[in-house]
TIBAVO-192670 format. One record per residue (C-alpha): residue number from 1; residue in one letter; x, y, z. Coordinates in pm, 1 decimal, padded with zeros to 6 digits. Example, Ala and Ser with C-alpha at 12.3 -4.5 7.8 and 13.67 -1.06 7.14 Angstrom:
REM residues 2
{1,'a',{01230.0,-00450.0,00780.0}}
{2,'s',{01367.0,-00106.0,00714.0}}
***
This chain:
REM residues 494
{1,'m',{01323.6,01328.5,-02320.4}}
{2,'k',{01321.9,01693.6,-02412.4}}
{3,'r',{01317.0,01923.4,-02115.8}}
{4,'l',{01017.4,02121.7,-02232.5}}
{5,'l',{00942.1,02262.4,-01890.4}}
{6,'k',{01185.0,02408.6,-01644.0}}
{7,'a',{01074.2,02399.4,-01281.1}}
{8,'g',{00785.8,02401.2,-01034.4}}
{9,'m',{00472.6,02297.3,-01221.6}}
{10,'a',{00687.2,02197.3,-01515.7}}
{11,'i',{00864.3,01937.5,-01307.5}}
{12,'g',{00527.2,01818.3,-01181.9}}
{13,'l',{00387.8,01767.7,-01529.5}}
{14,'l',{00695.6,01582.2,-01638.4}}
{15,'a',{00681.7,01362.7,-01332.0}}
{16,'v',{00318.9,01269.3,-01366.0}}
{17,'t',{00352.3,01171.0,-01727.8}}
{18,'g',{00565.2,00875.0,-01632.3}}
{19,'i',{00297.3,00697.0,-01436.6}}
{20,'v',{00084.6,00549.1,-01707.0}}
{21,'v',{-00195.0,00410.6,-01491.5}}
{22,'n',{-00190.8,00382.7,-01115.5}}
{23,'g',{-00431.9,00323.1,-00834.2}}
{24,'s',{-00483.3,00005.1,-00641.7}}
{25,'s',{-00389.5,-00350.9,-00730.8}}
{26,'h',{-00679.8,-00569.1,-00618.7}}
{27,'r',{-00690.3,-00908.9,-00794.0}}
{28,'e',{-00464.8,-00775.4,-01069.8}}
{29,'a',{-00333.0,-01106.4,-01208.5}}
{30,'p',{-00487.2,-01449.6,-01266.4}}
{31,'g',{-00246.9,-01628.2,-01031.5}}
{32,'i',{-00288.1,-01401.1,-00731.7}}
{33,'t',{-00667.2,-01441.3,-00726.7}}
{34,'k',{-00607.8,-01790.3,-00582.2}}
{35,'t',{-00419.5,-01660.7,-00277.0}}
{36,'p',{-00575.5,-01338.9,-00139.8}}
{37,'k',{-00372.2,-01355.0,00182.0}}
{38,'v',{-00061.1,-01261.6,-00017.8}}
{39,'d',{-00225.7,-01021.2,-00262.5}}
{40,'g',{-00061.1,-00680.3,-00231.2}}
{41,'t',{-00314.5,-00403.5,-00297.6}}
{42,'d',{-00147.4,-00068.4,-00226.4}}
{43,'f',{00198.7,00060.0,-00143.9}}
{44,'y',{00269.3,00402.7,00002.6}}
{45,'m',{00600.6,00573.9,00074.6}}
{46,'f',{00628.5,00933.5,00194.9}}
{47,'k',{00809.3,01164.8,00433.1}}
{48,'s',{00619.8,01140.3,00760.9}}
{49,'y',{00392.3,01440.3,00806.4}}
{50,'e',{00297.4,01368.8,01166.8}}
{51,'a',{00410.7,01663.1,01380.1}}
{52,'g',{00771.4,01623.3,01487.8}}
{53,'r',{00843.6,01326.0,01257.8}}
{54,'a',{00979.4,01497.7,00945.8}}
{55,'g',{01307.2,01307.4,00975.5}}
{56,'y',{01129.8,00979.7,00905.4}}
{57,'v',{00993.0,00792.8,00604.0}}
{58,'t',{00664.9,00602.1,00637.8}}
{59,'l',{00619.4,00279.9,00439.6}}
{60,'l',{00273.9,00121.4,00417.4}}
{61,'a',{00212.1,-00210.5,00241.5}}
{62,'n',{-00151.2,-00324.7,00220.0}}
{63,'y',{-00251.2,-00687.5,00169.6}}
{64,'v',{-00565.1,-00907.4,00169.6}}
{65,'p',{-00803.2,-00707.9,-00053.3}}
{66,'l',{-01173.7,-00626.7,-00031.1}}
{67,'q',{-01235.8,-00725.1,00331.2}}
{68,'d',{-01605.5,-00711.6,00413.5}}
{69,'v',{-01662.0,-00582.4,00766.0}}
{70,'y',{-01888.7,-00878.7,00843.4}}
{71,'g',{-01636.2,-01133.1,00708.9}}
{72,'g',{-01638.9,-01388.9,00992.8}}
{73,'p',{-01627.4,-01627.8,01162.9}}
{74,'n',{-01274.8,-01667.2,01024.6}}
{75,'f',{-01136.2,-01320.9,00976.7}}
{76,'f',{-00840.9,-01189.6,00775.7}}
{77,'t',{-00521.0,-01336.9,00913.9}}
{78,'l',{-00190.1,-01317.8,00732.9}}
{79,'d',{-00030.8,-01630.8,00586.6}}
{80,'p',{00225.7,-01789.1,00824.6}}
{81,'d',{00371.2,-01979.5,00528.1}}
{82,'a',{00464.6,-01657.0,00351.2}}
{83,'v',{00697.4,-01361.9,00390.6}}
{84,'y',{00584.9,-01006.1,00326.0}}
{85,'e',{00867.0,-00772.0,00232.0}}
{86,'i',{00937.4,-00404.8,00169.7}}
{87,'h',{01249.7,-00348.5,-00041.4}}
{88,'v',{01448.4,-00026.2,-00068.9}}
{89,'d',{01698.1,00055.2,-00345.2}}
{90,'n',{01925.9,00345.3,-00252.8}}
{91,'t',{02184.5,00302.8,-00529.9}}
{92,'g',{01958.6,00320.5,-00837.4}}
{93,'d',{02051.5,-00021.9,-00974.3}}
{94,'g',{01707.7,-00185.8,-00945.4}}
{95,'r',{01826.2,-00417.9,-00666.2}}
{96,'e',{01729.6,-00409.3,-00302.2}}
{97,'d',{01986.4,-00261.8,-00062.0}}
{98,'v',{01763.0,-00285.7,00245.3}}
{99,'t',{01470.3,-00523.3,00299.3}}
{100,'f',{01221.6,-00531.8,00585.7}}
{101,'q',{01083.9,-00884.8,00606.5}}
{102,'f',{00761.3,-00952.2,00797.0}}
{103,'q',{00666.8,-01304.5,00898.4}}
{104,'s',{00355.3,-01393.9,01095.8}}
{105,'k',{00260.6,-01681.2,01323.4}}
{106,'t',{-00091.6,-01795.1,01406.3}}
{107,'r',{-00166.6,-01999.5,01717.3}}
{108,'s',{-00498.9,-02153.6,01810.8}}
{109,'r',{-00571.1,-02184.7,02181.6}}
{110,'d',{-00850.6,-02434.4,02124.4}}
{111,'l',{-01071.8,-02265.7,02382.3}}
{112,'a',{-01351.2,-02492.3,02502.8}}
{113,'v',{-01670.7,-02462.3,02706.8}}
{114,'p',{-01845.6,-02715.2,02931.7}}
{115,'v',{-02132.1,-02885.2,02751.9}}
{116,'g',{-02291.6,-03153.0,02963.0}}
{117,'d',{-02021.1,-03386.7,03086.8}}
{118,'r',{-01740.0,-03266.2,02858.7}}
{119,'m',{-01544.3,-02968.4,02732.6}}
{120,'v',{-01614.0,-02885.3,02367.1}}
{121,'a',{-01409.2,-02656.6,02141.2}}
{122,'i',{-01581.7,-02332.6,02041.6}}
{123,'p',{-01631.5,-02241.3,01671.8}}
{124,'l',{-01540.7,-01871.9,01707.5}}
{125,'v',{-01218.5,-01668.8,01725.2}}
{126,'n',{-01315.7,-01521.8,02062.0}}
{127,'i',{-01515.3,-01622.5,02363.8}}
{128,'g',{-01557.9,-01283.3,02530.6}}
{129,'g',{-01435.2,-00926.5,02549.7}}
{130,'i',{-01093.5,-00816.7,02420.3}}
{131,'g',{-00866.6,-00522.2,02506.1}}
{132,'p',{-00802.2,-00241.6,02558.8}}
{133,'a',{-00440.9,-00342.1,02632.1}}
{134,'a',{-00260.8,-00555.2,02376.5}}
{135,'s',{-00211.5,-00815.7,02649.2}}
{136,'d',{-00586.6,-00832.7,02727.4}}
{137,'n',{-00633.9,-01131.1,02500.3}}
{138,'e',{-00732.8,-01417.2,02729.5}}
{139,'n',{-01065.2,-01445.5,02543.7}}
{140,'l',{-00902.9,-01474.4,02202.3}}
{141,'n',{-00909.6,-01821.0,02050.1}}
{142,'v',{-00669.9,-01727.9,01767.9}}
{143,'l',{-00352.2,-01530.6,01839.3}}
{144,'e',{-00142.1,-01366.2,01569.9}}
{145,'t',{00213.0,-01244.3,01621.6}}
{146,'y',{00482.3,-01134.1,01381.0}}
{147,'s',{00850.8,-01058.5,01356.0}}
{148,'v',{01038.3,-00807.1,01141.8}}
{149,'t',{01387.6,-00871.9,01009.7}}
{150,'m',{01610.8,-00609.9,00850.8}}
{151,'i',{01823.9,-00750.7,00567.5}}
{152,'r',{02110.5,-00556.7,00415.2}}
{153,'g',{02198.4,-00661.4,00062.8}}
{154,'d',{02032.8,-00949.9,-00118.1}}
{155,'r',{01691.4,-01033.5,00028.6}}
{156,'r',{01775.5,-01403.1,00064.2}}
{157,'f',{02149.3,-01404.8,00132.3}}
{158,'g',{02222.2,-01064.9,00288.1}}
{159,'r',{02305.5,-00982.8,00649.8}}
{160,'r',{01998.6,-01038.3,00868.7}}
{161,'e',{01924.2,-00862.2,01197.8}}
{162,'a',{01609.2,-00869.1,01405.9}}
{163,'i',{01412.8,-00550.4,01473.5}}
{164,'r',{01331.6,-00530.1,01843.3}}
{165,'n',{01061.0,-00380.2,02059.4}}
{166,'l',{01205.5,-00058.8,02200.8}}
{167,'a',{01028.7,-00111.8,02533.8}}
{168,'d',{01134.1,-00466.9,02620.5}}
{169,'g',{01383.4,-00584.3,02356.5}}
{170,'r',{01160.7,-00864.1,02229.2}}
{171,'i',{01160.3,-00964.0,01863.4}}
{172,'t',{00795.0,-01076.6,01854.3}}
{173,'f',{00507.3,-00831.2,01822.5}}
{174,'r',{00134.0,-00882.4,01877.2}}
{175,'k',{-00106.9,-00821.2,01589.9}}
{176,'p',{-00452.1,-00698.0,01697.5}}
{177,'v',{-00745.3,-00917.9,01610.7}}
{178,'d',{-00959.1,-00776.0,01329.7}}
{179,'r',{-01254.6,-00560.1,01425.6}}
{180,'i',{-01506.7,-00836.3,01484.1}}
{181,'g',{-01766.3,-00594.4,01622.6}}
{182,'d',{-01818.6,-00366.8,01918.6}}
{183,'k',{-01954.3,-00633.7,02152.3}}
{184,'s',{-01625.5,-00820.7,02126.7}}
{185,'l',{-01444.9,-00522.1,02277.0}}
{186,'r',{-01464.1,-00439.7,02646.7}}
{187,'d',{-01788.9,-00266.7,02750.0}}
{188,'n',{-01938.7,-00280.3,02398.1}}
{189,'d',{-01786.0,00063.3,02335.8}}
{190,'p',{-01770.0,00174.7,01967.5}}
{191,'s',{-01453.9,00375.5,02039.1}}
{192,'a',{-01274.4,00091.1,02219.0}}
{193,'y',{-01123.0,-00069.8,01909.6}}
{194,'a',{-00924.1,00242.1,01823.7}}
{195,'a',{-00762.4,00241.6,02168.7}}
{196,'y',{-00701.5,-00133.8,02148.3}}
{197,'a',{-00539.2,-00108.2,01805.0}}
{198,'n',{-00328.6,00193.3,01907.1}}
{199,'n',{-00182.2,-00020.7,02184.2}}
{200,'h',{-00033.3,-00236.5,01907.5}}
{201,'i',{00178.3,00050.3,01770.4}}
{202,'y',{00528.5,-00029.3,01887.0}}
{203,'g',{00841.7,00176.4,01913.8}}
{204,'i',{01123.5,-00023.6,01758.0}}
{205,'k',{01500.9,-00040.6,01762.3}}
{206,'i',{01634.6,-00068.0,01406.6}}
{207,'p',{01981.5,-00225.9,01395.2}}
{208,'g',{02254.3,00020.8,01315.9}}
{209,'c',{02041.9,00328.7,01249.8}}
{210,'g',{01808.4,00433.8,01528.3}}
{211,'d',{01449.3,00405.7,01642.0}}
{212,'g',{01120.8,00391.5,01455.8}}
{213,'k',{00766.5,00252.4,01472.4}}
{214,'v',{00583.0,-00056.1,01351.3}}
{215,'f',{00220.3,-00160.6,01327.2}}
{216,'v',{00058.9,-00459.8,01158.9}}
{217,'g',{-00317.1,-00491.8,01163.7}}
{218,'q',{-00651.3,-00423.3,01003.6}}
{219,'r',{-00724.6,-00070.0,00880.4}}
{220,'r',{-01004.6,00095.8,00688.4}}
{221,'e',{-00945.4,00078.8,00312.8}}
{222,'g',{-00797.7,00413.2,00212.3}}
{223,'f',{-00789.8,00374.6,-00162.7}}
{224,'v',{-01066.2,00577.3,-00329.8}}
{225,'v',{-01197.0,00479.8,-00672.2}}
{226,'n',{-01518.2,00438.3,-00868.0}}
{227,'l',{-01405.4,00080.3,-00916.7}}
{228,'a',{-01697.4,-00099.2,-01080.2}}
{229,'e',{-01767.3,00157.8,-01351.1}}
{230,'v',{-01399.0,00208.7,-01428.4}}
{231,'f',{-01359.3,-00159.4,-01509.8}}
{232,'d',{-01684.6,-00165.1,-01704.8}}
{233,'l',{-01504.5,-00006.0,-02001.5}}
{234,'i',{-01496.0,00328.9,-01815.4}}
{235,'n',{-01873.7,00340.3,-01782.4}}
{236,'t',{-01871.9,00691.2,-01637.2}}
{237,'n',{-01821.6,01052.6,-01741.2}}
{238,'p',{-01444.4,01119.9,-01747.3}}
{239,'l',{-01507.2,01494.5,-01781.6}}
{240,'g',{-01763.6,01508.8,-01502.3}}
{241,'p',{-01713.3,01649.7,-01151.5}}
{242,'v',{-01415.2,01508.6,-00960.7}}
{243,'d',{-01646.7,01430.1,-00666.4}}
{244,'g',{-01955.2,01316.2,-00855.3}}
{245,'e',{-01932.5,00940.4,-00794.5}}
{246,'e',{-01940.9,00707.3,-00496.4}}
{247,'n',{-01625.5,00565.6,-00344.8}}
{248,'v',{-01703.9,00199.1,-00404.1}}
{249,'l',{-01441.1,00077.1,-00154.0}}
{250,'a',{-01567.2,00292.8,00133.6}}
{251,'d',{-01718.3,-00002.9,00321.7}}
{252,'k',{-01407.9,-00224.4,00298.1}}
{253,'n',{-01115.7,-00290.3,00528.4}}
{254,'i',{-00757.2,-00391.6,00453.0}}
{255,'t',{-00453.9,-00536.9,00634.5}}
{256,'t',{-00162.7,-00295.5,00667.6}}
{257,'l',{00206.7,-00352.9,00736.1}}
{258,'a',{00333.9,-00012.8,00852.5}}
{259,'l',{00687.4,00103.9,00927.3}}
{260,'e',{00828.5,00441.1,01018.2}}
{261,'v',{01204.3,00451.1,00960.3}}
{262,'p',{01464.3,00728.3,00999.4}}
{263,'v',{01573.4,00873.4,00664.6}}
{264,'e',{01934.9,00780.1,00735.0}}
{265,'c',{01836.6,00411.7,00753.3}}
{266,'l',{01719.3,00421.9,00392.1}}
{267,'a',{01897.2,00689.1,00188.3}}
{268,'s',{02268.0,00680.4,00110.5}}
{269,'s',{02489.1,00963.8,00231.3}}
{270,'h',{02545.1,01100.4,-00121.1}}
{271,'d',{02197.1,01067.5,-00273.9}}
{272,'p',{01862.9,01149.6,-00105.1}}
{273,'v',{01654.7,00955.4,-00360.6}}
{274,'i',{01531.4,00607.7,-00273.8}}
{275,'g',{01312.9,00359.7,-00460.1}}
{276,'a',{01093.6,00097.0,-00297.6}}
{277,'w',{00843.2,-00178.6,-00365.4}}
{278,'t',{00667.0,-00452.2,-00171.3}}
{279,'t',{00651.2,-00824.5,-00244.4}}
{280,'s',{00507.7,-01138.5,-00091.9}}
{281,'s',{00651.2,-01486.2,-00132.8}}
{282,'t',{00510.8,-01826.4,-00041.1}}
{283,'d',{00691.8,-02135.7,00080.0}}
{284,'l',{00695.9,-02427.1,-00164.6}}
{285,'n',{00784.1,-02661.7,00124.1}}
{286,'a',{00490.4,-02552.5,00337.9}}
{287,'d',{00266.9,-02849.2,00254.5}}
{288,'h',{00540.9,-03105.0,00208.2}}
{289,'s',{00819.1,-03091.1,00463.0}}
{290,'d',{00776.0,-02974.7,00820.7}}
{291,'r',{01137.4,-03066.3,00885.6}}
{292,'a',{01254.6,-02836.1,00607.8}}
{293,'r',{01038.5,-02556.2,00741.3}}
{294,'d',{01157.3,-02596.8,01100.5}}
{295,'g',{01518.3,-02623.6,00987.3}}
{296,'g',{01501.1,-02301.2,00794.2}}
{297,'f',{01531.6,-02448.3,00443.8}}
{298,'r',{01247.0,-02246.5,00304.3}}
{299,'r',{01198.9,-02216.8,-00070.8}}
{300,'w',{01039.0,-01875.9,-00113.3}}
{301,'t',{00862.0,-01809.0,-00442.5}}
{302,'q',{00754.6,-01450.0,-00511.5}}
{303,'v',{00386.8,-01425.1,-00603.8}}
{304,'s',{00306.5,-01052.6,-00565.8}}
{305,'r',{00492.1,-00731.5,-00647.4}}
{306,'l',{00382.0,-00371.3,-00615.9}}
{307,'g',{00568.9,-00043.5,-00653.7}}
{308,'s',{00377.3,00222.1,-00844.4}}
{309,'p',{00030.0,00075.9,-00799.9}}
{310,'l',{-00203.7,-00059.5,-01069.1}}
{311,'v',{00082.2,-00101.6,-01315.1}}
{312,'n',{00014.0,-00474.4,-01332.4}}
{313,'e',{-00360.1,-00421.0,-01338.1}}
{314,'l',{-00388.4,-00188.0,-01637.2}}
{315,'v',{-00046.2,-00155.9,-01797.0}}
{316,'i',{00097.4,-00508.2,-01818.3}}
{317,'g',{-00066.1,-00733.5,-02077.6}}
{318,'l',{-00273.9,-01023.7,-01952.3}}
{319,'k',{-00024.5,-01285.2,-02069.0}}
{320,'d',{00255.0,-01126.8,-01861.2}}
{321,'k',{00070.5,-01041.2,-01541.2}}
{322,'d',{00185.4,-01343.4,-01341.3}}
{323,'t',{00537.5,-01298.8,-01477.9}}
{324,'f',{00542.1,-00937.6,-01357.4}}
{325,'n',{00428.5,-01044.3,-01009.6}}
{326,'a',{00720.6,-01288.4,-00993.0}}
{327,'s',{00978.6,-01047.2,-01134.5}}
{328,'e',{01228.1,-00802.2,-00983.9}}
{329,'p',{01284.3,-00439.5,-01089.3}}
{330,'k',{01634.8,-00512.2,-01220.3}}
{331,'d',{01477.1,-00720.8,-01497.5}}
{332,'d',{01212.3,-00473.0,-01610.3}}
{333,'s',{01349.6,-00423.5,-01960.3}}
{334,'q',{01134.3,-00723.9,-02055.8}}
{335,'f',{00820.9,-00512.0,-01999.8}}
{336,'a',{00939.7,-00197.8,-02183.8}}
{337,'e',{00688.2,-00238.2,-02468.2}}
{338,'y',{00400.8,-00179.2,-02230.8}}
{339,'v',{00550.1,00162.1,-02149.0}}
{340,'t',{00647.7,00273.9,-02498.8}}
{341,'h',{00316.7,00153.8,-02644.0}}
{342,'p',{00060.0,00177.7,-02360.1}}
{343,'t',{-00281.4,00034.5,-02439.7}}
{344,'l',{-00498.0,00252.1,-02214.7}}
{345,'p',{-00487.0,00559.1,-02443.4}}
{346,'f',{-00590.7,00335.2,-02733.4}}
{347,'l',{-00888.1,00207.7,-02534.2}}
{348,'i',{-00989.5,00561.0,-02433.5}}
{349,'e',{-00977.2,00666.6,-02798.6}}
{350,'a',{-01193.5,00370.8,-02898.0}}
{351,'l',{-01446.4,00444.9,-02622.5}}
{352,'f',{-01460.6,00825.1,-02629.3}}
{353,'g',{-01300.0,00932.9,-02954.9}}
{354,'v',{-01017.0,01118.0,-02779.3}}
{355,'p',{-00702.6,01087.1,-02995.2}}
{356,'q',{-00421.5,00904.7,-02823.2}}
{357,'p',{-00069.2,01050.1,-02814.5}}
{358,'m',{00162.1,00922.3,-03084.0}}
{359,'t',{00378.1,00618.5,-03015.2}}
{360,'p',{00636.0,00517.5,-02925.5}}
{361,'r',{00589.4,00704.2,-02596.9}}
{362,'n',{00959.3,00768.9,-02550.7}}
{363,'d',{00863.4,01058.6,-02326.8}}
{364,'l',{00733.4,00804.7,-02075.2}}
{365,'v',{01031.6,00571.2,-02063.4}}
{366,'q',{01269.1,00793.6,-01868.6}}
{367,'v',{01013.5,00895.4,-01612.0}}
{368,'f',{00843.9,00557.8,-01578.3}}
{369,'l',{01163.0,00363.0,-01521.2}}
{370,'t',{01422.6,00605.0,-01390.4}}
{371,'g',{01258.1,00884.9,-01193.8}}
{372,'v',{01246.5,01248.3,-01298.8}}
{373,'p',{01563.9,01458.9,-01330.1}}
{374,'g',{01553.0,01733.6,-01070.5}}
{375,'l',{01275.7,01563.5,-00873.5}}
{376,'n',{01327.3,01197.4,-00786.5}}
{377,'q',{01582.8,01044.2,-01022.5}}
{378,'p',{01884.4,00883.4,-00852.6}}
{379,'l',{02230.3,01014.1,-00942.0}}
{380,'r',{02304.9,00679.2,-01107.7}}
{381,'v',{02009.5,00475.7,-01225.3}}
{382,'k',{01921.2,00158.3,-01410.7}}
{383,'p',{01569.9,00163.4,-01559.9}}
{384,'a',{01339.6,-00020.7,-01319.1}}
{385,'e',{00977.1,00019.8,-01209.8}}
{386,'m',{00932.7,00119.5,-00845.6}}
{387,'l',{00798.1,00401.6,-00630.8}}
{388,'r',{01066.6,00671.2,-00592.2}}
{389,'l',{01100.3,00935.3,-00321.1}}
{390,'n',{01331.5,01230.5,-00278.9}}
{391,'t',{01383.8,01230.3,00097.0}}
{392,'s',{01526.2,01585.5,00094.2}}
{393,'i',{01186.1,01736.2,00008.1}}
{394,'a',{01003.7,01843.8,00324.1}}
{395,'p',{00657.3,01700.2,00398.3}}
{396,'l',{00341.6,01910.7,00410.6}}
{397,'a',{00068.8,01904.9,00674.4}}
{398,'p',{-00256.5,01736.3,00563.6}}
{399,'t',{-00442.5,02065.6,00513.7}}
{400,'a',{-00165.0,02193.7,00285.3}}
{401,'q',{-00140.4,01885.3,00064.2}}
{402,'s',{-00268.6,01889.6,-00292.9}}
{403,'p',{-00461.4,01577.2,-00395.9}}
{404,'l',{-00294.1,01611.7,-00735.4}}
{405,'g',{00051.5,01592.1,-00580.8}}
{406,'v',{00326.8,01727.1,-00800.9}}
{407,'l',{00074.3,01811.4,-01073.3}}
{408,'g',{-00091.8,02043.3,-00822.3}}
{409,'g',{00238.2,02211.2,-00735.8}}
{410,'d',{00296.6,01992.4,-00427.4}}
{411,'l',{00640.0,01836.1,-00475.0}}
{412,'a',{00600.7,01623.1,-00160.5}}
{413,'g',{00324.4,01420.5,-00325.0}}
{414,'f',{00273.5,01161.7,-00594.7}}
{415,'p',{00467.9,01063.7,-00798.9}}
{416,'n',{00740.6,01175.3,-00558.7}}
{417,'g',{00645.3,00887.7,-00335.9}}
{418,'r',{00277.8,00837.1,-00259.8}}
{419,'r',{00068.6,00958.4,00034.0}}
{420,'p',{-00273.3,00820.5,00132.1}}
{421,'g',{-00450.6,01140.2,00017.2}}
{422,'d',{-00292.9,01157.9,-00329.2}}
{423,'d',{-00555.3,01114.0,-00604.1}}
{424,'v',{-00340.4,00884.4,-00814.3}}
{425,'v',{-00626.2,00777.7,-01043.4}}
{426,'d',{-00703.3,01128.5,-01166.9}}
{427,'i',{-00333.1,01209.9,-01197.5}}
{428,'a',{-00271.8,00895.5,-01398.9}}
{429,'l',{-00566.3,00944.9,-01633.2}}
{430,'r',{-00444.7,01291.8,-01724.5}}
{431,'a',{-00090.5,01167.1,-01767.6}}
{432,'a',{-00193.0,00878.6,-01991.9}}
{433,'e',{-00377.4,01123.2,-02216.8}}
{434,'g',{-00065.0,01333.5,-02260.6}}
{435,'i',{-00082.5,01634.1,-02033.0}}
{436,'l',{00290.2,01691.1,-02084.0}}
{437,'l',{00239.2,01707.4,-02460.2}}
{438,'s',{-00032.2,01971.4,-02434.9}}
{439,'p',{00064.9,02322.5,-02550.5}}
{440,'s',{-00146.2,02458.1,-02262.1}}
{441,'p',{-00122.0,02210.3,-01971.6}}
{442,'a',{-00290.8,02452.6,-01731.6}}
{443,'t',{-00614.4,02414.6,-01931.5}}
{444,'f',{-00575.7,02041.1,-01997.0}}
{445,'p',{-00910.6,01859.2,-01946.7}}
{446,'a',{-00969.1,01757.0,-01584.8}}
{447,'i',{-01008.3,01386.1,-01658.8}}
{448,'t',{-01143.1,01199.4,-01355.3}}
{449,'d',{-01299.7,00875.9,-01234.1}}
{450,'g',{-01532.3,01091.5,-01022.9}}
{451,'a',{-01422.4,00956.4,-00683.5}}
{452,'f',{-01240.5,01231.3,-00495.7}}
{453,'v',{-00974.8,01183.8,-00229.9}}
{454,'s',{-00767.9,01417.4,-00016.3}}
{455,'a',{-00569.4,01393.3,00305.8}}
{456,'t',{-00869.1,01517.2,00507.4}}
{457,'i',{-01160.7,01352.8,00323.9}}
{458,'a',{-01440.7,01171.0,00508.9}}
{459,'y',{-01660.5,00903.0,00348.8}}
{460,'t',{-01961.4,00723.7,00491.2}}
{461,'p',{-01955.9,00345.2,00444.2}}
{462,'d',{-02202.2,00408.8,00159.5}}
{463,'g',{-01926.4,00588.3,-00030.4}}
{464,'v',{-02068.0,00939.7,00004.9}}
{465,'i',{-01854.5,01237.0,00111.3}}
{466,'t',{-01955.3,01367.8,00453.2}}
{467,'p',{-01840.9,01650.8,00682.5}}
{468,'s',{-01855.3,01410.8,00979.3}}
{469,'a',{-01513.0,01358.8,01137.5}}
{470,'e',{-01641.0,01018.1,01251.3}}
{471,'f',{-01583.3,00887.9,00898.4}}
{472,'r',{-01256.6,01063.1,00819.2}}
{473,'l',{-01059.4,00827.4,00598.1}}
{474,'f',{-00709.3,00904.6,00725.1}}
{475,'r',{-00529.6,01002.4,01043.6}}
{476,'d',{-00268.6,01274.6,01077.3}}
{477,'a',{-00030.4,01038.6,01255.0}}
{478,'f',{00121.4,00692.9,01216.8}}
{479,'p',{-00000.7,00456.6,01078.7}}
{480,'y',{-00209.2,00718.2,00889.9}}
{481,'l',{-00473.5,00471.5,00768.1}}
{482,'q',{-00783.9,00482.7,00984.6}}
{483,'t',{-00939.2,00245.1,01238.7}}
{484,'p',{-01127.4,-00027.8,01048.1}}
{485,'l',{-01505.3,-00025.8,01016.8}}
{486,'a',{-01705.3,-00253.4,01246.4}}
{487,'g',{-01933.7,-00529.1,01124.7}}
{488,'s',{-02162.6,-00494.3,01427.0}}
{489,'p',{-02392.5,-00347.5,01536.1}}
{490,'n',{-02599.9,-00243.6,01236.2}}
{491,'p',{-02329.2,-00191.0,00975.4}}
{492,'t',{-02407.3,00030.2,00677.2}}
{493,'h',{-02333.3,-00127.0,00340.8}}
{494,'q',{-02368.6,-00031.9,-00019.8}}
***
């Protein structure tokens, strides 16, 4: 790629061009629609911007899409016959060097009540108040716990070590029950769930490299998009105001696997750039051989993959979507055509008459698959799709962050990693239409889906921007995604 621009904004424009279409991966492939418990929706990786935590990287992997706040009586547990993984490549070869593997367990207590002359099992997941301590769960009928294993080298055959609770050395962590409603928390207090969930944030001991944090549980959906109209052949005004549409996902929740890890655990000593992606895999023996499961002979089959989000949703052709979900970054040359000849610009031209950039899009290949020279390209790199982060770039406080990330002059933002407040949809739309190729990028059309996001934004459950801090979408501290919305009392819905 020609180095048309030199530094600062120039680097930003070059970086953004590589991300053809990004956003959130809800129901992105035919196969994954059958198994929502293992459907990865969003992946974030960024230098921690919580005060005093700049030496850490935060990794957030979201699963189980489109959770309605009233979605009981069986809520949104993880799949105990699956593993959820976050992979980190710190050598640039498209292979994982470090993997964090999450595995959950679900136990039913079979709580019963006296009815006449016998005890009868209840139909609900709780029988009374819960919290505020993580151990205040005697009224829970369904208990979820999880473990986290750190694997160095190959995800299946590498060296495995358990991550432990910093306080007591245990290798099992409690997952908070989803936000059933305020009456299910002690004293029917609307603020009680936040305290209860915060008590499930654990300090952890990471083998061989220091301390960190972990949290697994329900959060408010942080991805902002005018989803319905975008998928209705972009049935909106792409040159309208950036905040002129509702956030369609504002009344949804999500399940988040969150880790905060010291930089030195992830980056090599000679290169600050890391790449990462999340996957989920199911067990082919789960329904056939309890003995194989108990003995550890588990046949994991990858069913979901997510690095730079929405790639599978709007870049990969329909016939290859399931293949992409089952693939690994080291094998991404098989999908190169979708980068050199992206279809979204063609569709935008057909719909709006905006000429698409000429193909092949060789300008996209380097950035899309290798990272950007001078920003987030590893010293030695094999082309592979993943989210890349230069860990030597300092984080910015929420009020200083640009929603447009690198395109807005903020080198700590997307596509140098991804933070919750980065407006990846607007960035991607402008990139797909060729902002790098424009002779005057500063005046390039402000293409938008109309749903605005920033690190400090607040949305009502109706999807309308509000000044009320009650509905702020993100926190300024780990795990950054906000307390989930309640289904009771009197929830507000679209």
